[in-house]
C-alpha positions in Angstrom: 0.0 0.0 0.0 2.8 2.4 0.9 4.5 1.8 -2.5 1.3 2.4 -4.4 0.9 5.8 -2.6 4.5 6.6 -3.3 4.0 6.0 -7.0 1.0 8.3 -7.0 3.0 11.1 -5.4 5.8 10.6 -8.0 3.2 11.0 -10.7 2.1 14.3 -9.2 5.7 15.4 -9.0 6.2 14.4 -12.7 3.4 16.8 -13.6 5.1 19.6 -11.6 8.4 19.1 -13.3 6.9 19.0 -16.8 5.0 22.2 -16.1 8.2 23.9 -15.0 10.0 22.6 -18.1 7.2 23.9 -20.4 7.3 27.3 -18.7 11.0 27.4 -19.4 10.2 27.0 -23.1 7.6 29.7 -23.0 9.9 32.1 -21.1 13.2 31.3 -22.9 14.8 34.1 -24.9 14.2 32.0 -28.0 11.0 30.2 -26.7 13.0 27.0 -27.3 13.7 23.9 -25.4 15.2 20.5 -26.2 11.8 19.0 -25.6 12.2 15.4 -26.9 15.1 14.3 -24.6 14.0 16.4 -21.6 10.5 14.8 -21.6 11.7 11.2 -22.1 14.2 11.7 -19.2 11.6 13.1 -16.8 10.3 9.9 -15.2 13.8 8.5 -14.5 15.0 11.9 -13.2 11.9 12.4 -11.0 12.3 8.8 -9.6 15.9 9.3 -8.8 15.6 12.7 -7.2 12.3 12.2 -5.3 12.3 8.5 -4.7 14.6 8.6 -1.7 17.8 7.5 -3.4 20.2 10.5 -3.4 22.0 11.7 -0.3 22.4 15.4 -1.2 23.6 18.4 0.7 21.7 21.1 -1.2 23.0 23.8 1.1 26.6 22.9 0.2 26.7 20.8 -3.1 30.5 20.7 -2.8 30.7 19.0 0.6 32.6 15.7 0.3 30.8 12.4 0.9 27.4 13.2 -0.7 26.1 11.4 -3.8 26.8 13.1 -7.1 24.6 13.2 -10.2 26.0 13.9 -13.7 23.7 14.7 -16.6 25.8 13.4 -19.5 23.0 14.0 -22.0 23.1 17.8 -21.5 20.2 18.4 -23.9 17.9 17.4 -21.0 19.0 20.4 -19.0 15.5 21.9 -18.9 14.2 18.9 -16.9 17.2 19.0 -14.5 16.9 22.7 -14.0 13.2 22.4 -13.1 14.2 19.8 -10.5 17.1 21.9 -9.1 14.9 25.0 -8.8 12.3 22.9 -7.1 14.8 21.4 -4.6 16.3 24.8 -3.8 19.6 24.9 -5.6 18.6 28.3 -7.1 15.6 30.6 -7.3 12.7 29.7 -9.7 13.3 33.1 -11.4 16.4 31.5 -13.0 14.1 29.4 -15.1 13.0 32.5 -17.0 14.8 34.0 -19.9 17.0 31.0 -20.2 19.5 30.8 -23.1 20.0 34.5 -23.0 23.4 36.2 -22.5 22.3 37.4 -19.1 21.1 34.0 -17.9 23.1 31.3 -16.1 20.7 28.7 -17.5 22.1 27.8 -20.9 21.1 25.2 -23.5 23.4 22.7 -21.8 24.3 22.5 -18.1 27.5 23.8 -16.7 29.0 24.8 -13.3 27.9 28.4 -13.6 24.5 26.9 -12.5 24.4 26.1 -8.8 24.7 22.4 -8.0 26.1 21.4 -11.4 29.6 20.0 -11.3 30.7 19.9 -14.9 29.8 21.3 -18.3 28.1 18.6 -20.5 26.5 18.2 -23.9 25.6 15.2 -26.0 29.2 14.1 -26.5 29.4 10.9 -24.4 31.7 12.5 -21.9 29.6 12.8 -18.7 29.7 9.1 -18.1 33.5 9.2 -17.9 33.4 12.0 -15.4 30.8 10.1 -13.4 33.1 7.1 -13.4 35.8 9.4 -12.0 33.4 10.4 -9.2 32.8 6.7 -8.5 36.5 6.1 -8.2 36.7 8.8 -5.5 33.5 7.5 -3.9 35.1 4.2 -3.1 37.4 5.9 -0.5 36.5 7.6 2.7 34.0 9.3 2.8 32.1 6.9 0.6 29.4 7.9 -1.8 27.5 6.8 -5.0 27.8 8.3 -8.4 24.8 8.5 -10.7 24.7 9.5 -14.3 22.1 9.8 -17.1 23.2 9.2 -20.7 21.2 9.3 -23.9 21.1 6.3 -26.3 22.3 8.6 -29.1 25.5 9.6 -27.3 26.3 5.9 -26.7 27.5 6.0 -30.3 30.5 8.0 -29.0 33.6 5.8 -28.5 34.5 7.8 -25.4 31.5 6.2 -23.6 32.9 2.7 -24.0 36.4 3.7 -22.7 34.6 4.5 -19.5 32.3 1.5 -19.5 35.3 -0.9 -20.0 37.3 0.7 -17.2 34.3 0.9 -14.7 33.5 -2.8 -15.2 37.1 -3.9 -15.0 37.7 -1.9 -11.8 34.5 -3.0 -10.0 32.9 0.4 -9.6 29.8 -0.9 -8.0 29.0 2.6 -6.6 28.3 3.8 -10.2 24.7 3.8 -11.5 24.0 4.9 -15.1 20.5 5.5 -16.4 20.3 5.2 -20.2 17.5 7.2 -21.7 16.6 4.8 -24.4 14.2 7.0 -26.3 15.1 5.6 -29.7 15.7 9.0 -31.3 18.3 11.6 -32.2 18.5 15.1 -33.6 18.2 14.3 -37.3 15.7 11.5 -36.9 13.7 11.8 -33.7 11.9 8.5 -34.2 15.0 6.3 -34.4 18.7 6.4 -33.9 20.9 7.1 -36.9 23.1 4.2 -36.2 21.4 0.9 -35.3 22.4 0.0 -31.7 22.7 -3.5 -30.2 20.8 -4.5 -27.1 22.4 -2.3 -24.4 21.8 -4.8 -21.6 23.9 -7.4 -23.4 26.7 -5.0 -24.2 27.0 -3.6 -20.7 26.9 -7.1 -19.2 29.7 -8.1 -21.5 31.9 -5.4 -19.9 31.2 -6.6 -16.4 28.1 -4.5 -15.6 24.9 -5.4 -13.8 21.9 -4.3 -15.9 18.1 -3.7 -15.6 15.8 -3.2 -18.6 12.8 -1.2 -17.5 9.7 0.5 -19.0 10.4 4.2 -18.4 6.9 5.3 -19.3 5.9 4.6 -15.8 7.5 4.8 -12.4 7.3 1.3 -11.0 10.1 -0.3 -13.0 12.5 2.6 -12.6 11.8 2.7 -8.9 12.5 -1.0 -8.5 15.7 -0.8 -10.5 17.1 2.1 -8.4 16.1 0.2 -5.2 18.0 -2.8 -6.4 21.1 -0.6 -6.9 20.8 1.5 -3.8 19.7 -1.1 -1.3 20.8 -4.4 -2.8 24.0 -6.2 -2.1 26.9 -4.7 -3.9 28.6 -7.3 -6.1 31.6 -5.5 -7.6 29.6 -4.5 -10.7 28.4 -1.0 -11.8 24.7 -0.8 -12.7 23.2 0.3 -16.0 19.4 0.9 -16.0 18.1 0.9 -19.6 15.1 3.2 -19.4 12.9 2.4 -22.5 10.7 5.3 -23.6 10.2 7.5 -26.7 11.3 11.1 -27.6 8.9 13.5 -26.0 7.2 10.9 -23.8 4.6 12.5 -21.5 3.8 15.5 -23.8 0.3 15.9 -25.1 1.2 17.4 -28.5 3.4 15.4 -30.8 5.1 18.8 -31.5 7.2 18.1 -28.4 8.6 14.8 -29.7 11.3 16.5 -31.7 14.8 17.1 -30.6 14.5 20.9 -30.1 11.3 23.0 -30.6 10.4 26.6 -30.6 6.9 27.0 -29.0 4.4 29.6 -29.9 2.7 31.3 -26.9 -0.6 29.6 -27.8 0.9 26.1 -28.0 2.8 26.6 -24.8 -0.4 27.8 -23.0 -2.3 24.8 -24.4 0.3 22.3 -23.3 0.6 23.8 -19.8 -3.1 23.8 -19.4 -3.4 20.1 -20.3 -0.6 19.2 -17.9 -2.4 21.1 -15.2 -5.5 19.1 -15.9 -3.5 15.9 -15.8 -2.0 17.0 -12.4 -5.5 17.6 -11.0 -6.5 14.1 -12.1 -3.4 12.6 -10.5 -4.1 14.5 -7.3 -7.7 13.1 -7.3 -6.3 9.6 -7.7 -4.0 10.1 -4.8 -6.8 11.5 -2.6 -9.1 8.5 -3.5 -6.2 6.2 -2.7 -5.8 7.7 0.7 -9.5 7.4 1.3 -9.4 3.7 0.6 -6.8 3.3 3.4 -9.4 4.0 6.1 -10.2 0.2 6.3 -6.6 -0.7 6.7 -5.5 -1.1 10.4 -2.2 0.6 9.5 -3.9 3.5 7.7 -2.6 6.2 10.0 1.0 4.9 9.9 0.9 4.7 6.1 -0.7 8.1 5.8 2.0 9.6 7.9 4.8 8.0 5.9 3.2 9.3 2.7 2.9 12.8 4.2 6.6 12.6 5.1 7.4 11.5 1.6 5.3 14.3 0.1 7.2 16.9 2.1 10.5 15.5 0.8 9.1 15.8 -2.7 8.2 19.4 -2.1 4.5 18.7 -2.0 2.3 20.4 0.6 -0.8 18.5 1.5 -3.8 19.9 3.4 -5.3 17.3 5.7 -8.6 17.7 7.5 -10.2 14.9 9.5 -7.7 12.4 8.2 -8.6 13.3 4.6 -6.4 14.9 2.0 -8.0 18.1 0.6 -5.3 19.6 -1.6 -1.8 18.8 -2.9 0.2 21.9 -3.7 3.6 22.2 -5.3 6.3 24.0 -3.2 9.2 25.3 -5.3 12.3 26.0 -3.1 13.1 27.8 -0.9 16.7 28.4 -2.1 19.0 26.4 0.2 22.3 26.5 -1.7 24.8 28.9 -0.1 28.2 30.0 -1.4 30.6 27.1 -1.0 33.2 27.4 1.6 36.7 28.4 0.4 39.1 25.6 -0.5 42.7 25.6 0.5 44.4 24.1 -2.6 48.0 24.4 -1.5 49.8 21.0 -1.4 51.8 20.4 1.8 55.2 18.8 1.4 58.7 18.7 2.9 60.9 20.8 0.6 64.0 19.1 2.0 62.9 15.8 0.5 62.7 17.2 -3.0 65.4 15.9 -5.4 68.7 17.8 -5.4 69.7 18.5 -9.0 73.4 18.4 -9.8 74.1 21.2 -12.4 76.9 19.0 -13.9 74.5 16.1 -14.7 71.7 15.5 -17.2 68.2 14.3 -16.3 65.1 13.1 -18.1 61.8 14.7 -17.2 60.5 11.3 -16.0 63.3 11.2 -13.4 62.4 14.6 -12.0 58.7 13.9 -12.1 59.0 10.6 -10.3 61.4 11.9 -7.6 59.3 15.0 -7.0 55.9 13.2 -7.0 57.3 10.8 -4.4 57.4 13.9 -2.1 54.3 15.8 -3.3 52.1 12.7 -3.2 52.4 12.5 0.6 49.6 15.0 0.4 46.5 12.7 -0.3 45.1 15.3 -2.7 47.8 14.6 -5.3 46.5 12.1 -7.9 47.9 10.9 -11.3 46.4 9.1 -14.3 48.5 7.8 -17.2 47.3 6.2 -20.4 49.8 3.4 -21.0 52.8 5.8 -21.0 53.5 5.8 -17.3 57.2 5.0 -17.8 57.5 8.0 -20.1 55.9 10.5 -17.7 57.3 9.3 -14.4 53.9 10.0 -12.8 52.8 6.5 -11.9 56.1 5.5 -10.3 56.3 8.7 -8.3 52.7 8.7 -6.9 52.5 4.9 -6.6 55.6 5.0 -4.4 53.4 6.7 -1.8 49.9 5.4 -2.5 49.3 3.2 -5.5 45.5 3.8 -5.2 46.2 7.4 -6.4 48.3 6.4 -9.4 45.9 5.2 -12.0 46.6 3.8 -15.5 43.7 3.6 -17.9 45.5 1.9 -20.8 45.2 3.2 -24.3 42.2 5.5 -23.5 43.3 9.1 -23.4 39.9 10.6 -23.4 38.9 8.5 -20.4 42.1 9.5 -18.6 41.2 13.1 -19.0 37.6 12.6 -17.9 38.7 10.8 -14.7 41.2 13.6 -14.1 38.4 16.2 -14.4 36.2 14.4 -11.9 39.0 14.2 -9.3 39.9 17.8 -9.9 36.3 18.9 -9.3 36.5 17.3 -5.9 39.4 19.5 -5.0 42.4 17.3 -5.9 45.6 18.4 -7.6 45.4 16.1 -10.6 48.0 15.2 -13.2 47.2 13.3 -16.4 49.8 12.4 -19.0 50.3 11.1 -22.5 52.3 12.1 -25.6 51.7 15.6 -26.8 49.5 14.7 -29.8 47.4 12.2 -28.0 45.3 14.5 -25.8 41.7 14.6 -27.0 40.9 18.1 -28.2 37.1 17.6 -27.9 37.4 16.5 -24.2 40.0 19.3 -23.5 37.7 21.9 -24.9 34.7 20.8 -22.8 36.8 20.7 -19.7 38.0 24.2 -20.4 34.4 25.4 -20.9 33.5 24.0 -17.4 36.6 25.7 -15.9 35.6 29.0 -17.4 32.1 28.6 -15.9 33.6 27.7 -12.6 35.7 30.9 -12.6 32.6 32.9 -13.6 30.7 31.4 -10.6 33.6 32.3 -8.3 34.0 35.9 -9.6 30.3 36.7 -9.7 29.1 38.2 -6.4 26.0 36.1 -6.5 27.9 32.9 -7.6 27.7 29.7 -5.7 31.4 28.9 -5.8 34.2 30.6 -3.9 38.0 30.7 -4.1 39.6 27.3 -4.5 36.8 25.7 -6.5 38.5 26.0 -9.9 40.1 22.9 -11.4 43.8 22.1 -10.6 44.4 19.8 -13.6 47.8 19.4 -15.2 48.2 17.8 -18.7 51.7 16.5 -18.6 52.5 16.4 -22.3 55.6 14.2 -23.0 57.9 14.1 -26.0 57.3 17.7 -27.0 58.8 19.3 -30.1 61.4 17.0 -31.6 61.5 14.6 -28.6 59.5 11.8 -30.2 62.2 11.4 -32.8 62.0 8.2 -34.8 58.4 7.2 -33.8 56.9 9.0 -36.8 54.5 11.7 -37.7 51.5 10.6 -35.6 53.6 10.9 -32.5 55.4 14.1 -33.2 54.7 17.1 -31.0 55.3 20.0 -33.3 51.7 21.0 -33.9 50.0 20.4 -30.5 51.2 23.7 -29.0 49.6 25.9 -31.7 46.5 23.7 -31.8 45.8 23.8 -28.1 46.7 27.5 -27.9 43.1 28.1 -29.3 41.6 26.5 -26.1 40.5 29.1 -23.6 41.6 28.9 -20.0 44.6 26.7 -20.8 48.1 27.7 -19.5 50.8 26.4 -21.9 54.3 25.8 -20.6 57.3 24.4 -22.6 60.0 23.1 -20.3 63.7 23.5 -21.1 65.5 22.3 -18.0 65.3 19.8 -15.2 65.6 22.5 -12.6 63.0 24.6 -14.3 60.6 21.6 -14.4 61.0 21.1 -10.6 60.3 24.7 -10.0 57.2 24.5 -12.2 55.9 21.5 -10.3 56.4 23.5 -7.1 54.5 26.4 -8.6 51.6 24.1 -9.5 51.5 22.6 -6.0 50.7 26.1 -4.6 47.2 25.4 -5.9 44.7 27.4 -8.0 46.8 27.2 -11.1 43.9 26.0 -13.3 44.4 24.0 -16.5 48.1 23.6 -17.3 49.4 22.1 -20.5 53.0 21.2 -19.5 55.2 20.1 -22.3 58.4 18.2 -21.3 61.3 16.6 -23.0 61.5 12.8 -23.2 65.3 12.3 -23.2 67.8 13.7 -20.8 69.0 17.3 -20.9 71.5 19.4 -19.2 70.7 21.9 -16.4 70.3 25.5 -17.3 69.1 27.1 -14.0 70.4 27.2 -10.5 68.7 25.7 -7.4 67.3 29.1 -6.5 65.3 29.4 -9.7 61.6 30.3 -9.2 59.2 29.9 -12.0 56.5 32.5 -12.7 53.8 31.9 -15.4 54.0 34.5 -18.1 57.7 35.3 -17.6 60.6 34.8 -19.9 64.2 34.4 -18.8 67.4 35.9 -20.2 69.9 33.1 -20.1 72.5 35.1 -22.0 72.5 38.9 -22.2 75.1 41.6 -22.9 74.7 45.3 -23.5 76.5 45.1 -26.8 74.4 42.2 -28.2 73.1 42.7 -31.8 70.7 39.8 -31.8 68.5 37.8 -29.4 67.3 34.2 -29.9 63.9 33.4 -28.4 63.1 29.7 -27.9 61.7 27.1 -25.5 62.1 23.5 -24.7 65.2 21.8 -26.0 65.5 24.5 -28.5 67.0 26.7 -25.8 70.0 24.4 -25.5 70.6 24.8 -29.3 70.1 28.6 -29.0 72.8 28.8 -26.3 75.2 26.9 -28.5 74.3 29.1 -31.5 74.9 32.2 -29.4 78.4 30.9 -28.6 79.1 30.3 -32.3 78.0 33.9 -33.0 80.2 35.3 -30.3 83.2 33.6 -31.9 82.3 35.3 -35.1 82.1 38.7 -33.4 78.3 38.9 -33.2 77.1 39.1 -29.6 73.8 37.3 -29.3 71.5 37.0 -26.3 69.2 34.1 -25.5 65.7 34.2 -24.0 64.1 31.1 -22.7 60.3 31.7 -22.9 58.5 28.6 -21.3 55.3 30.6 -21.2 54.5 33.7 -23.3 55.8 36.9 -21.7 54.0 39.8 -23.3 56.0 42.5 -21.5 59.4 41.0 -22.5 58.2 40.5 -26.1 57.4 44.2 -26.4 60.6 45.1 -24.7 62.5 43.1 -27.3 60.4 44.6 -30.0 61.5 48.1 -28.9 65.2 47.1 -28.5 66.1 47.6 -32.2 68.0 44.2 -32.1 67.6 41.4 -34.6 65.1 38.9 -33.1 65.2 35.2 -34.0 62.4 32.9 -33.0 64.0 29.5 -33.2 61.4 26.8 -32.3 61.1 23.0 -32.8 57.4 23.4 -33.5 55.0 25.3 -35.8 56.1 28.7 -34.4 54.1 29.0 -31.2 56.2 31.9 -29.7 56.3 33.6 -33.1 52.5 33.5 -33.5 52.2 34.7 -29.9 54.5 37.6 -30.7 52.3 38.6 -33.7 49.3 38.7 -31.4 51.1 40.8 -28.8 52.4 43.1 -31.6 48.9 43.6 -33.0 47.5 44.2 -29.5 50.1 46.9 -28.9 50.2 48.2 -32.5 49.8 51.9 -31.5 53.1 51.8 -29.6 55.0 49.2 -31.7 57.7 50.2 -34.2 56.2 49.8 -37.7 59.5 48.4 -39.0 59.9 45.8 -36.3 59.1 42.8 -38.6 62.1 43.7 -40.7 64.2 42.8 -37.7 62.6 39.4 -37.1 63.7 36.0 -38.3 61.7 32.7 -37.8 63.1 29.2 -37.9 60.4 26.6 -37.2 58.6 23.6 -38.7 56.2 25.5 -40.9 56.6 25.1 -44.6 58.3 27.8 -46.7 54.9 29.4 -47.3 54.1 29.3 -43.5 51.8 26.3 -43.7 51.7 23.7 -40.8 53.0 20.2 -41.6 53.7 16.9 -39.9 57.2 15.6 -39.4 58.7 12.4 -40.8 60.6 9.9 -38.6 64.2 10.9 -38.0 66.8 11.1 -35.3 67.0 14.3 -33.3 70.2 15.3 -35.1 68.5 14.7 -38.5 65.5 16.8 -37.5 67.4 19.9 -36.3 69.5 19.7 -39.5 66.4 19.3 -41.7 64.7 22.4 -40.3 67.8 24.6 -39.9 67.7 24.4 -36.1 71.3 23.3 -35.5 73.5 25.8 -33.7 75.5 26.3 -36.9 72.4 26.9 -38.9 70.9 29.3 -36.4 74.2 31.2 -36.2 74.4 31.4 -40.0 70.9 32.8 -40.1 71.8 35.4 -37.5 75.0 36.4 -39.4 73.0 36.9 -42.6 70.3 38.8 -40.7 72.8 41.2 -39.1 74.5 41.8 -42.4 71.2 42.6 -44.1 70.4 45.2 -41.4 73.7 47.0 -41.7 
């Protein structure tokens, strides 16, 4: 009897959420809503959020230990936003004027919206992040991770990287609801690509599955009960929720992927849902009346009243009879999250001591340093089958192997797990070869980071200092370091490609001591998304033990008042630049050298105004050179119009400045082929100085 009553309350709540969703469409800046997917997702979402399954701290959605929900199918944001407003994450007024420039409620969810942890869209990435939350949830304090995906996004390969990993690693605190609505954007009545039976596929990867009818509540409720309250058996759970696009709408107009509703149609649809709600309330009242003959009637009624309050339903009771069931939206409970202290604590005396007379590989420095940094439990690493190249796994695992993960050849999944662990406040490092990072994943992570920063900076935002992501992408084998592996592995184009990603700090390392200082800088916390390019093979030491890295600062490694030229480089190119400067000096041309691991706008303009010959010598597609052009344009009013006559570039672009990929070769062959040997650089300088005289 209690269960029957609970189902009737859920049905009433279903009407409330659909009405709020329709009102969003009516009030949106474009009168639009992704109706098909939002409506098919409503019954599973209402069951999950109002069925007593989630342990949530709505006042502080960032508090550790609570369950986490991830909406991977971001097009269902309207349904989720309705629920979040109802529960009190934000005021109902946020639901109006959505999709506008002024609104924090966009066409997809992101962390600018209170209670939302990551930015998502229909790209199959949310499930990987939810898997990362589940990994964290297996430690203390323990919690469960829930995720909703669409059947369309299951055509993304990224999904199956996460599915394989979660099954193999027994993440039985992960529950995924698949909105099997059999439709997509182009064809809302069927999926573009025929999909196999999901239950069989998930089970083949070590998952527990339930296949339920999601056009009613009973099956979804039972499946969630099985996950939440059943015995955990080392298998994650996939609940296949069978419905159709737009299920629950009256007009078939709402079955499509995205619709723009006229005021008349919106009013008609809302009125019909209000009528349905009144009918559902009448059914619930009649059901309570039938309880009078039951000896446990008063106890059941009280339990239903308690459940109704938790569902934000207010019930008028007179003489033991239910008279009215009203919806209560809010009040707003979410407060600004407490500040996070992101600084990693460590013993500086334990850090590796670098001998200036020796050479070191980046992996050696990373391993030795991480063995110290990882004593702070917030330091985590994830490799993708290249742990021996990065040094991360050996360093972190030397302290706690549970925090040194390796996902195999699944770079996208590596990045998604990293994002999840960074969301929870950890200092996370992920690593693979430079060209192997997934641009699509990187961009979406950066979108979420930007929204986090907006939520921090806005006076009314829900996040505070320390709630940005500390996520370092340790990119190994930068520039010419891959050498004979071939074009697909060469890191000459990644730096210019990823420069287009907002919120990403790019650093190109030239020296073991510099690398150690950069790692210390990152461990101070709140450094955001860092793309850290390191050399694969050993290199000499260029800096002293007192060197302190600062982002956005270049360093003069060789400077004289009488110098006629300055070489600007980064990475191993700095070593060749120093050798080239020595050759020039022997020829009577004093030449300075600037190491620019990150773009220094001030120094570039200072060099611009110096009147000296500038040589950008780079083992990539001219990242610093292109950055210089941007700085020059930005400061065009104060720049010397003839400055480009005093600039030489030596990089891997073609003769007509087009990007290209690099053929397999030894390092010595590569620098010779592209004119980046010390002799070749010195020759270019000599010709350049002569031309200017």
